[in-house]
C-alpha positions in Angstrom: -72.0 -90.3 -0.6 -68.9 -90.6 1.3 -66.6 -91.3 -1.1 -67.8 -88.4 -2.7 -67.6 -86.4 0.2 -64.2 -88.0 0.7 -63.5 -86.7 -2.6 -64.4 -83.0 -1.7 -61.8 -83.1 1.0 -58.7 -84.4 -1.1 -59.7 -81.4 -3.9 -59.5 -78.7 -1.0 -56.0 -79.6 0.1 -53.9 -78.2 -2.7 -55.9 -74.5 -2.1 -54.9 -74.7 1.3 -51.4 -75.9 0.9 -50.8 -73.1 -1.3 -52.0 -70.6 0.7 -49.9 -71.6 3.3 -47.1 -71.5 1.4 -47.8 -68.5 -0.1 -47.5 -67.0 3.4 -44.6 -68.0 4.0 -43.3 -67.0 1.4 -44.6 -63.3 1.9 -43.1 -64.2 5.7 -40.0 -64.9 4.4 -40.0 -61.8 1.8 -40.7 -59.5 4.9 -37.9 -60.6 7.1 -35.8 -59.8 3.9 -37.1 -56.9 3.3 -36.6 -55.6 7.3 -33.0 -57.4 7.4 -32.0 -55.6 4.4 -33.6 -51.8 5.5 -31.7 -52.3 8.5 -28.1 -53.4 6.7 -29.1 -50.2 4.7 -29.5 -48.4 8.0 -26.5 -49.7 9.7 -24.5 -49.4 6.3 -25.2 -45.5 5.7 -24.5 -45.0 9.4 -21.3 -46.9 9.2 -20.2 -44.5 5.5 -21.1 -41.6 7.8 -19.1 -42.2 10.7 -16.5 -43.2 8.1 -16.9 -39.9 6.5 -16.4 -38.0 10.0 -13.5 -39.9 10.9 -11.9 -39.1 7.9 -13.1 -35.3 7.8 -11.8 -35.2 11.8 -8.6 -36.6 10.8 -8.2 -34.2 7.6 -9.0 -31.3 9.9 -6.4 -32.4 12.8 -3.6 -32.7 10.5 -4.9 -29.1 9.1 -4.3 -27.6 12.7 -1.4 -29.4 13.1 -0.1 -27.7 9.9 -1.4 -24.4 11.3 0.5 -24.8 14.3 3.8 -25.5 11.9 3.1 -22.0 10.2 2.9 -19.9 13.4 5.9 -21.5 14.4 7.8 -20.5 11.4 6.4 -17.0 11.2 7.4 -16.4 14.9 11.2 -17.9 14.3 11.1 -15.7 11.0 9.9 -12.1 13.2 13.0 -13.4 16.0 15.5 -13.6 13.6 14.2 -10.3 11.7 14.4 -8.7 15.7 16.1 -10.6 18.0 15.3 -7.7 21.1 11.8 -6.5 20.4 8.7 -8.6 20.3 5.4 -6.5 19.2 2.1 -6.3 17.9 3.4 -4.4 14.8 5.2 -7.9 13.8 3.7 -10.7 11.7 2.5 -13.4 14.3 0.4 -10.5 16.0 -1.8 -10.4 12.7 -5.5 -11.3 13.6 -8.7 -12.7 12.3 -6.1 -14.4 9.6 -8.3 -16.5 7.6 -6.6 -19.6 5.3 -8.9 -21.3 2.8 -7.8 -25.1 2.3 -9.2 -28.2 0.4 -13.0 -28.4 1.9 -12.4 -25.9 4.4 -10.8 -23.3 5.9 -8.0 -22.3 8.5 -8.3 -19.5 11.3 -6.8 -19.1 14.6 -4.9 -16.5 16.4 -1.6 -16.1 18.3 -1.1 -14.4 22.0 1.9 -13.2 23.5 1.7 -14.5 26.9 3.9 -11.5 28.4 1.3 -9.1 27.4 -0.7 -10.3 30.9 0.0 -11.0 34.5 1.5 -13.8 35.3 -0.7 -16.1 38.6 2.5 -18.1 39.3 4.8 -14.5 39.9 2.6 -15.1 43.1 3.9 -18.0 44.2 7.3 -16.3 45.5 7.7 -16.7 49.1 7.9 -14.0 51.9 11.0 -12.7 53.2 12.1 -13.5 56.6 10.7 -12.2 59.3 7.9 -10.7 57.4 4.1 -11.8 58.1 1.8 -12.3 55.1 -0.9 -10.1 57.5 1.6 -7.0 57.0 -0.3 -5.8 53.3 2.7 -3.3 53.1 5.7 -5.2 53.0 4.2 -7.8 50.5 6.6 -8.8 47.5 6.4 -6.7 44.3 3.6 -9.0 42.2 1.5 -9.2 45.1 1.1 -5.5 45.3 0.8 -5.3 41.4 -1.8 -7.9 41.6 -3.8 -6.2 44.3 -3.8 -3.0 42.8 -5.3 -4.8 39.1 -8.1 -6.3 40.9 -8.8 -2.6 42.1 -8.6 -1.4 38.7 -11.1 -4.1 37.9 -13.3 -2.9 40.6 -13.0 -5.7 43.2 -13.1 -4.2 47.0 -10.0 -4.0 48.7 -10.9 -6.4 51.3 -12.2 -9.0 48.6 -8.7 -8.4 46.4 -6.1 -9.1 49.6 -8.4 -12.9 49.9 -8.2 -13.5 46.2 -4.3 -12.7 45.9 -3.8 -14.4 49.0 -5.6 -17.6 47.7 -4.0 -17.8 45.0 -0.3 -17.8 46.5 -1.5 -20.4 48.7 -2.8 -22.6 45.6 0.3 -22.0 43.8 3.0 -21.9 46.5 4.5 -25.3 47.5 3.4 -25.7 51.1 0.2 -26.3 52.9 0.8 -23.6 55.4 -1.7 -20.3 54.8 0.5 -17.4 53.5 -1.8 -14.9 55.8 -4.9 -15.0 58.1 -6.7 -14.0 54.1 -5.5 -17.4 52.4 -7.1 -20.7 51.7 -5.5 -24.0 52.6 -6.6 -27.5 52.0 -8.9 -27.5 55.2 -11.3 -25.0 53.3 -11.3 -26.7 50.3 -12.1 -30.1 51.6 -14.9 -28.9 53.3 -16.2 -28.0 49.9 -18.9 -29.7 48.1 -17.3 -31.7 46.2 -14.0 -31.4 48.2 -10.6 -31.3 46.9 -6.9 -30.2 47.8 -5.1 -27.1 46.4 -2.5 -27.8 43.9 0.1 -26.7 45.6 2.0 -25.7 42.2 2.4 -23.7 39.9 -0.9 -23.2 37.6 -0.7 -25.2 34.1 -3.6 -22.8 32.6 -5.5 -19.7 33.9 -8.7 -22.6 33.6 -7.5 -23.1 37.4 -8.8 -20.4 38.4 -12.4 -21.3 38.7 -11.0 -23.4 41.5 -9.7 -20.5 43.7 -12.0 -19.5 46.5 -13.6 -16.6 45.6 -13.2 -16.8 41.9 -16.7 -16.6 40.3 -17.4 -17.0 36.8 -18.3 -13.3 36.5 -15.1 -12.6 38.1 -12.8 -14.7 35.8 -14.7 -13.2 33.1 -13.4 -10.1 34.1 -9.9 -11.5 34.6 -9.1 -13.7 32.0 -7.7 -10.8 29.5 -5.6 -10.0 31.7 -3.7 -13.1 33.2 -2.2 -16.0 32.1 0.1 -18.9 33.7 3.9 -19.2 32.9 6.2 -22.0 34.1 8.0 -19.5 36.0 8.1 -17.3 39.3 8.9 -14.3 37.4 6.4 -11.4 36.4 7.9 -9.8 33.2 5.4 -7.9 31.2 6.2 -7.0 27.7 5.3 -3.3 26.9 5.2 -3.4 23.7 2.3 -5.7 23.5 -0.1 -4.7 26.0 -3.2 -3.6 23.9 -4.5 0.2 25.1 -7.8 -1.3 26.2 -5.4 -3.6 29.1 -4.1 -0.2 30.0 -5.5 -1.1 33.6 -2.7 -3.6 34.0 0.0 -1.3 33.1 -1.8 0.9 36.1 -1.4 -2.2 38.5 2.6 -2.5 37.5 2.7 1.3 38.4 0.8 -0.1 41.6 -2.1 2.7 40.7 0.6 5.7 40.9 -0.5 6.8 37.3 -3.2 7.7 36.1 -5.8 5.2 33.4 -5.8 8.2 31.2 -2.0 8.5 31.4 -1.8 4.8 30.0 -4.1 4.4 27.6 -2.6 7.8 26.2 1.2 6.2 26.4 -0.2 3.2 24.9 -2.1 4.5 22.1 1.0 7.0 21.1 3.3 3.7 20.8 5.2 3.5 17.4 3.6 0.7 15.2 6.9 -0.9 15.1 6.9 -1.2 19.1 9.2 0.9 21.7 13.1 -0.3 21.4 13.7 -0.3 25.1 11.4 0.0 28.1 13.4 3.7 28.6 11.5 4.9 25.5 8.3 4.2 27.7 9.3 5.2 31.0 10.0 8.8 29.9 6.7 9.2 29.3 5.3 8.6 32.7 4.4 10.7 35.0 6.3 8.6 37.8 9.7 7.2 37.4 10.5 3.7 37.7 12.8 4.1 40.3 10.7 5.1 42.2 8.4 2.1 42.6 11.1 -1.2 43.9 10.4 -3.8 41.6 8.6 -2.1 38.7 12.1 -2.0 36.0 12.6 -5.9 36.5 8.7 -6.5 35.5 8.8 -4.2 32.7 10.4 -5.1 29.0 10.6 -4.9 25.1 10.5 -8.7 24.4 8.7 -12.3 24.9 9.4 -15.7 25.5 5.9 -17.2 25.8 3.5 -17.5 22.9 0.0 -19.2 22.8 -1.6 -20.2 19.0 -5.2 -20.9 19.5 -6.3 -22.9 16.1 -9.4 -24.0 14.4 -9.5 -26.2 11.4 -12.8 -26.8 9.6 -13.4 -29.5 6.6 -16.9 -29.5 5.6 -19.4 -29.8 9.2 -16.2 -31.3 11.2 -14.2 -28.9 13.6 -10.5 -29.6 14.8 -9.6 -27.2 17.7 -5.6 -27.0 18.8 -3.8 -24.7 21.6 -0.3 -24.8 21.2 2.0 -23.1 23.7 5.6 -22.2 22.5 8.9 -20.6 24.5 11.6 -18.9 22.8 14.6 -20.9 24.2 18.8 -19.8 23.2 19.2 -19.0 20.1 15.9 -17.8 19.9 14.7 -21.4 18.8 11.0 -22.2 19.8 10.4 -25.3 21.4 6.8 -26.6 22.0 6.1 -26.4 26.0 2.5 -27.8 25.7 -0.5 -29.2 23.4 -4.1 -29.1 24.1 -6.8 -29.9 21.5 -10.8 -29.9 21.5 -12.2 -28.0 24.4 -14.3 -25.0 24.4 -13.8 -22.0 22.1 
């Protein structure tokens, strides 16, 4: 009996071993399937990542090509008419779309002298003149306050904001007036920071200046720019009729908004050949406003190109600033990539 019992036990062992082997095989197979699935997922991710990188580089070079095209167009316009820059020239075409392989190029060029140069507010006061004497301030200061008034900013707030920008862009840490704001004010904020005490690189810096809310910045943006100079020179050929408030401000509120719109609307398609052709149409003579004549011109030296290149679902954004140098040669002043549209 014992012998038969032992034989029964021995007979069962191969089945159990086979079952264990099957479990091991299934376990190994499951692990292999998981590994293969994981590898497949990672491979797909890497393929997408590689595709995105390739599309991103392609979009970037498309944007650079668009920048080169803008430079070429501006240079040609300068050759065609070196003494006048107007909205009737090729560079001023709006909403241009250029199809490219797997995508498109869009962009626009803006004359950076069709706006108020914020850095012109950094000009120092004349000797013996107090910053609190509102009537004896430089022409640029009076013009900017007039612009704020046109944008429905209260007089006291306009004075405060103007002097805060003056303190931000000048080279010292002394208050330009009792209305200004220097390091002591900004150090008390959360988080604290200091004034730049140098020219603004971009109008985006305006958001850091005391008194500039998001709402006010949105109102100001179409009228202001930041150029690497403390001069205020506005091209009357590139001010749009909807920017008539800027022309009123340059005349320090001595002309009406309707008069300014009328003159800008009647501007020749190729622009005025000289500023006298425009000023003769205004009800106030230039000589009656000190500083006005130097602030008006019919040509420009600074331009900004905002370009977008799209390749599939990938987008590259480029913002380039050009300066017109000697012999009408165009020089790249600044290039920024990415950022909000």
